[in-house]
C-alpha positions as CSV (number, residue, x, y, z in Angstrom):
1,X,0.0,0.0,0.0
2,X,1.4,3.4,-1.0
3,X,0.2,6.7,0.5
4,X,1.2,10.3,-0.4
5,X,1.2,12.9,2.3
6,X,1.5,16.6,1.6
7,X,3.2,18.8,4.2
8,X,0.8,21.4,5.6
9,X,2.1,24.8,6.7
10,X,1.7,24.1,10.4
11,X,4.0,21.0,10.1
12,X,6.8,22.8,8.2
13,X,10.1,22.4,10.1
14,X,9.2,19.0,11.7
15,X,11.7,16.2,11.4
16,X,10.4,13.4,9.1
17,X,10.0,10.9,11.9
18,X,8.0,13.4,14.0
19,X,5.8,14.2,11.0
20,X,5.1,10.5,10.4
21,X,4.4,9.9,14.1
22,X,1.6,12.4,13.8
23,X,0.3,10.9,10.6
24,X,0.5,7.3,12.0
25,X,-0.1,7.7,15.7
26,X,-0.5,4.0,16.4
27,X,3.0,3.3,15.2
28,X,5.9,4.0,17.6
29,X,8.9,6.1,16.6
30,X,11.3,3.1,16.5
31,X,9.2,1.4,13.9
32,X,8.9,4.5,11.8
33,X,12.6,5.2,11.9
34,X,13.3,1.6,10.8
35,X,11.0,2.1,7.8
36,X,12.7,5.3,6.8
37,X,16.2,3.8,7.0
38,X,14.9,0.8,5.0
39,X,14.0,3.1,2.1
40,X,10.2,2.7,2.5
41,X,9.7,6.4,2.9
42,X,10.6,8.9,0.2
43,X,10.7,12.7,0.6
44,X,10.0,14.5,-2.7
45,X,10.9,11.3,-4.6
46,X,14.2,10.7,-2.9
47,X,15.4,8.5,0.0
48,X,15.3,10.4,3.3
49,X,16.7,10.3,6.8
50,X,14.6,10.4,10.0
51,X,16.0,13.9,10.8
52,X,15.2,15.5,7.5
53,X,13.1,18.7,8.0
54,X,9.7,19.1,6.3
55,X,9.4,22.0,3.8
56,X,6.3,23.7,2.6
57,X,4.3,21.6,0.1
58,X,6.8,18.7,0.2
59,X,5.4,15.3,-0.5
60,X,6.1,12.2,1.6
61,X,5.6,8.9,-0.1
62,X,5.0,6.1,2.4
63,X,5.3,2.5,1.2
64,X,5.1,0.4,4.3
65,X,2.1,-1.7,5.1
66,X,0.0,-0.6,8.0
67,X,-0.5,-4.3,8.9
68,X,3.2,-4.5,9.7
69,X,2.9,-1.8,12.4
70,X,3.4,-2.9,16.0
71,X,0.4,-3.2,18.3
72,X,-0.4,0.2,19.8
73,X,-0.7,0.4,23.6
74,X,-4.1,-0.3,24.9
75,X,-6.4,2.3,26.5
76,X,-8.5,1.6,29.6
77,X,-12.2,1.7,29.4
78,X,-12.5,4.7,31.8
79,X,-11.4,8.2,30.8
80,X,-8.4,9.6,32.5
81,X,-9.1,12.9,34.2
82,X,-7.2,15.9,32.9
83,X,-6.1,18.2,35.7
84,X,-4.4,20.9,33.6
85,X,-4.0,21.6,29.9
86,X,-2.4,24.4,27.9
87,X,-0.7,24.7,24.5
88,X,2.4,22.9,25.8
89,X,1.5,20.3,28.4
90,X,-1.1,18.1,30.0
91,X,-1.3,17.0,33.6
92,X,-3.4,13.9,34.1
93,X,-4.6,12.1,37.2
94,X,-3.5,8.5,36.9
95,X,-5.6,6.0,38.8
96,X,-3.9,3.3,40.9
97,X,-3.6,0.0,39.2
98,X,-2.9,1.5,35.7
99,X,0.7,1.1,34.4
100,X,2.2,4.2,32.8
101,X,3.7,2.2,29.8
102,X,2.9,-1.2,28.4
103,X,4.0,-3.9,30.9
104,X,6.7,-6.3,29.8
105,X,4.8,-9.5,30.4
106,X,1.3,-8.0,29.8
107,X,1.5,-6.2,26.5
108,X,-2.2,-6.5,26.0
109,X,-3.1,-4.8,29.3
110,X,-4.3,-1.2,29.3
111,X,-1.8,1.6,30.2
112,X,-1.7,5.4,30.6
113,X,0.2,5.9,27.3
114,X,-2.5,4.0,25.5
115,X,-5.2,6.2,27.1
116,X,-3.4,9.4,26.1
117,X,-2.9,8.3,22.6
118,X,-6.5,7.2,22.2
119,X,-7.6,10.6,23.6
120,X,-5.4,12.4,21.0
121,X,-6.9,10.4,18.2
122,X,-10.5,11.0,19.4
123,X,-9.9,14.7,19.6
124,X,-8.8,14.8,16.0
125,X,-11.8,12.7,14.9
126,X,-14.1,15.1,16.7
127,X,-12.8,18.0,14.6
128,X,-14.9,19.1,11.6
129,X,-11.9,19.3,9.3
130,X,-8.8,17.1,9.5
131,X,-5.5,18.0,7.9
132,X,-4.8,14.3,7.4
133,X,-7.4,11.6,8.1
134,X,-6.3,9.3,10.9
135,X,-3.6,11.7,12.1
136,X,-3.3,13.6,15.4
137,X,-2.5,17.3,16.2
138,X,-0.1,16.3,18.9
139,X,1.5,13.0,20.2
140,X,1.5,12.8,24.0
141,X,4.9,12.4,25.5
142,X,5.4,11.1,29.0
143,X,8.3,13.0,30.7
144,X,8.3,11.0,33.9
145,X,6.7,7.9,35.5
146,X,5.0,6.8,38.7
147,X,4.5,3.3,39.9
148,X,1.6,1.3,38.7
149,X,0.1,1.2,42.2
150,X,0.6,4.9,42.8
151,X,-2.1,7.4,41.9
152,X,-1.9,11.1,41.0
153,X,-0.2,13.7,38.8
154,X,1.6,12.7,35.7
155,X,3.1,15.4,33.4
156,X,2.8,15.0,29.7
157,X,4.4,17.1,26.9
158,X,2.6,17.8,23.7
159,X,5.7,18.5,21.5
160,X,9.2,17.2,21.2
161,X,10.5,20.7,22.1
162,X,8.4,20.8,25.2
163,X,9.5,17.3,26.2
164,X,13.2,18.3,25.8
165,X,12.6,21.5,27.9
166,X,10.8,19.6,30.7
167,X,13.5,16.9,30.8
168,X,16.1,19.6,31.1
169,X,14.0,21.2,33.9
170,X,13.9,17.9,35.7
171,X,17.7,17.6,35.5
172,X,18.1,21.1,36.8
173,X,15.7,20.6,39.7
174,X,13.1,23.1,38.4
175,X,10.3,20.6,38.6
176,X,8.9,19.7,42.0
177,X,6.8,16.8,43.0
178,X,5.0,16.2,46.3
179,X,3.6,12.8,47.4
180,X,1.3,11.7,50.3
181,X,2.6,8.6,51.9
182,X,0.7,6.7,54.6
183,X,3.3,4.6,56.5
184,X,3.4,2.1,59.3
185,X,4.7,3.5,62.6
186,X,4.8,6.9,64.3
187,X,7.3,9.0,62.5
188,X,9.4,11.0,65.0
189,X,8.8,14.6,65.8
190,X,11.0,17.1,63.9
191,X,11.0,20.7,63.0
192,X,10.4,21.2,59.3
193,X,11.6,18.8,56.7
194,X,13.8,15.7,57.3
195,X,16.1,14.5,54.5
196,X,16.7,10.9,53.8
197,X,20.0,10.7,51.9
198,X,20.7,7.1,50.9
199,X,22.1,5.8,47.6
200,X,19.9,3.3,45.7
201,X,20.7,0.5,43.3
202,X,18.8,-2.5,41.8
203,X,18.6,-5.5,44.0
204,X,20.3,-8.2,41.9
205,X,18.7,-10.9,44.0
206,X,15.1,-9.9,43.1
207,X,14.1,-8.6,39.6
208,X,12.4,-5.2,39.7
209,X,13.3,-4.4,43.3
210,X,15.6,-1.6,44.5
211,X,17.7,-1.4,47.6
212,X,19.9,0.9,49.6
213,X,23.5,0.3,48.5
214,X,26.8,2.1,49.0
215,X,27.5,1.5,45.3
216,X,24.1,3.0,44.2
217,X,23.2,6.3,42.7
218,X,22.9,9.3,45.1
219,X,19.2,9.6,46.2
220,X,17.5,12.2,48.4
221,X,14.0,12.5,49.7
222,X,12.5,15.3,51.8
223,X,10.0,14.2,54.4
224,X,7.5,16.1,56.5
225,X,4.6,14.9,58.8
226,X,1.2,15.8,57.5
227,X,-1.0,14.0,60.0
228,X,-0.4,11.6,62.9
229,X,-2.4,8.5,64.0
230,X,-1.8,5.8,66.5
231,X,0.5,3.3,64.8
232,X,0.5,5.2,61.4
233,X,1.7,8.5,60.0
234,X,0.6,10.4,56.9
235,X,3.8,11.9,55.4
236,X,4.4,14.5,52.8
237,X,7.4,13.5,50.6
238,X,9.4,15.4,48.0
239,X,11.9,13.4,46.0
240,X,14.9,15.5,45.2
241,X,16.2,12.9,42.8
242,X,14.1,10.6,40.7
243,X,15.2,7.0,41.3
244,X,12.9,4.0,40.8
245,X,10.8,3.2,43.9
246,X,12.8,6.0,45.7
247,X,10.2,7.0,48.3
248,X,9.1,3.5,49.0
249,X,12.7,2.2,49.6
250,X,13.8,5.3,51.5
251,X,10.9,5.2,53.9
252,X,11.3,1.4,54.4
253,X,15.0,1.9,55.1
254,X,14.1,4.3,57.9
255,X,11.7,1.7,59.4
256,X,8.5,3.3,58.1
257,X,7.3,1.3,55.1
258,X,4.2,2.2,53.3
259,X,1.1,0.9,55.1
260,X,0.3,-1.1,52.0
261,X,3.3,-2.2,50.0
262,X,3.7,-6.0,49.3
263,X,7.3,-5.4,48.0
264,X,8.9,-3.3,50.7
265,X,6.3,-3.4,53.5
266,X,4.2,-6.0,55.3
267,X,0.6,-5.7,53.9
268,X,-1.3,-5.9,50.6
269,X,-4.4,-4.3,52.1
270,X,-5.8,-2.6,55.2
271,X,-9.0,-3.9,56.8
272,X,-11.1,-2.0,59.3
273,X,-11.1,-5.1,61.6
274,X,-7.3,-4.6,61.8
275,X,-7.7,-1.1,63.0
276,X,-10.9,-1.0,65.1
277,X,-10.9,-3.2,68.2
278,X,-13.9,-5.4,68.4
279,X,-15.0,-4.8,64.8
280,X,-16.4,-7.8,63.0
281,X,-18.1,-7.9,59.6
282,X,-21.7,-9.1,59.4
283,X,-22.2,-12.9,59.5
284,X,-21.7,-14.4,56.0
285,X,-20.2,-11.1,54.7
286,X,-16.7,-10.8,53.3
287,X,-14.9,-7.8,54.6
288,X,-13.8,-5.4,51.9
289,X,-10.5,-3.7,52.4
290,X,-10.4,0.0,53.2
291,X,-7.5,0.2,50.7
292,X,-5.7,-2.5,48.8
293,X,-3.1,-0.7,46.8
294,X,0.1,1.3,47.5
295,X,-0.6,4.0,50.0
296,X,1.3,6.5,47.9
297,X,-0.4,9.4,46.0
298,X,1.4,11.9,43.7
299,X,-0.4,14.9,45.2
300,X,1.1,17.9,43.4
301,X,3.5,18.8,40.6
302,X,5.2,22.1,39.9
303,X,6.8,22.9,36.5
304,X,7.9,25.9,34.4
305,X,5.2,27.8,32.5
306,X,6.6,27.0,29.0
307,X,3.7,28.6,27.3
308,X,4.1,31.9,29.2
309,X,6.9,33.1,31.4
310,X,9.3,30.1,31.8
311,X,10.6,31.8,35.0
312,X,7.2,31.3,36.6
313,X,5.8,28.0,37.7
314,X,2.5,26.2,37.4
315,X,1.4,24.0,40.3
316,X,-1.3,21.3,39.8
317,X,-2.9,19.2,42.5
318,X,-4.5,15.8,42.1
319,X,-7.5,15.2,44.5
320,X,-7.0,12.6,47.1
321,X,-8.7,9.4,45.9
322,X,-11.7,8.0,47.7
323,X,-10.0,4.9,49.0
324,X,-7.0,6.9,50.3
325,X,-9.3,9.5,52.0
326,X,-11.4,6.7,53.4
327,X,-8.5,4.9,55.2
328,X,-7.2,8.2,56.6
329,X,-10.7,9.1,57.9
330,X,-11.1,5.8,59.6
331,X,-7.6,6.1,61.2
332,X,-8.5,9.5,62.5
333,X,-11.7,8.0,64.1
334,X,-10.4,4.7,65.5
335,X,-6.6,5.4,65.7
336,X,-6.3,9.0,66.8
337,X,-2.8,10.3,67.7
338,X,-1.8,9.7,71.2
339,X,-1.8,13.0,73.3
């Protein structure tokens, strides 16, 4: 199958691989680059490179078969709430249980990147006029990740330039993230923020697990008490670095693992009967957990205003989910802080 695509004015200056990513949103950039290098894409009748820039009224000839394209990431059935949107970025509220990217051993499972891509395609289909049928106006670009079991803010770039700017801002420490972490134990009194400064490295004994290691990468997390309960503490955590599982490992290394964390803690759920003395579910009823996922919520994110004054920041907050709010409410009732 051969298709001819004319370069519209608003896409002049794009690199060829970026242009084709918008024209074929269900194909990943790696696949598109391989097709270009294999000579299956011509620019004005000549072989091209992925980095070639689009010129006004240029014609791109595409000769690869759509059936050869890799399977696009799957979207969940529920819509993902958008907390903030402007010309440059999106901030979305990822639910717990949804992976950010396709999972290695579950490629057919829904993920956030699939949801974002499906939303971009739907937006274009809803437009009265399309510059290229089947294309998208922007391709969502995740600039950071949070764990599958964590809920809350995820920052998404709309353009390659924005993605590069935000990644640079991360490296320079100009993007701030704040998490709510419900942990086991009563975190000690302190004035202001504590800093957990422990290097982290992969645990070679267990795939996918991290550990504190003298040979690891420098890792720092700022911690402040948000609310106290008897036997539990709600903490506010700000990762200064961005290592895998950083907050979870740092808190566990201090003796305060997440209240629900099967990998680094002791529970996979919290039941009311565990918290409230004498509580028993009704005869024949199965007790439902107050919460049965990581007690970690990406509460706020702060980033430069790339569409306005880059010296100013935008702060976006993700509402506390119902299950997280429910367990904290019950703790305040049945496990109030000791005087």
